[in-house]
Residue, then its C-alpha position, 0 to 999 in steps of 0.5 A: m265401617i263406623n256407619d255401616e256398625d251403625q246402620a247395623l244397629v239401627r237396623r237391631f232397634r228397629d227389630g225391638d234388640r234394646d242392646a242396640f239402642a244402649e250401644l249407639v248411646v253409649r257411641y254418641q253421647r260425649p259426642i253429641y254433649n260436647a257438641a251442646y256443650r260448645v253451643l251452649g256454653n252451659a255444661e246441665d243445659a248440654s246434658e239435658i240436651t242430650q238425654g232429649v237428643f236421644l229420646k228423639v232418636t227413640e221417636r223419629l227413628n223412621d225418619y232416619d235415611p239410612r242413605f245418610k250417616f246415622f251420625s249427621w243425621i243425629y248431630r243435626i238434631s243436637i244442633n237443632e235441639s240446642l239452638n232452639l234451647l237458645r231461642r227458647n231461653r233468649r240470652e246467652q250464658q255464661l261460661d260453666d266454671k267445669i270444662d270437660l276435658p279430656e285428660s291423657e292418664y300421661a299429662g302431669p298436672e302442669a301440662r293438665m292445667v294448661a290444658k284447662q286453662q286453653s280450654a277456658r279460654v276457647q270456650t269464651a271466646l265461644m261465646e262470643m261469638t255468634v251462634e251460627h260460628r260456633v255451630v260450625l268452629t263446633l263441628r269441624h273443630f272439636s266433632e271434625c266433621s266434612y264439610s260437606e257433613m257440616g252442609h248435610i248437619l246445617e243443611l247448607d251447602e258446602k260454599t256455605v258451609k266454608s264461607r261461614l268457617f272462615e268467618a268464624r275462625q277470623r272472628l274468632r282467631g281475632i277475639l283470642q289476641h283480644l282475650d290476649t291484649t286484655k289479659k296483659 
């Protein structure tokens, strides 16, 4: 259903309807930002990547193959741009103090504080991992991509995706346990 709507918006934008592009931006701005943030660990860089991704979409829309999901295509651009920024910087940046959390209007202050602490703990652990492990965890658990979608985005076969995800989960578990023991 969403892919059909995306395809219609892409067609409209190709035909010159700027409102269609605005709808795509509204639909995907937050997921693209969150993916970039999880890979980069820096809010400012994630915002820069998000803007760059949508600029690239306007420049490369004719390269988009409608046989595939628009989300997979735009997500691949986001991940590639994030990895390119990491390579350019040649350094891993410190975790930004601001963590983007979805806050439920029903959650009380204590629940929001616990959620923020848990998110910070996971983000700290993610930043200790390799980029490849961060990317597969982000795609699977934060963006809820299927193995097939992950393979398409990362240009890997599904077995490699599953193997990398297994390794990443094991590594994340170990880092989180280490963080818990050093905190005590």
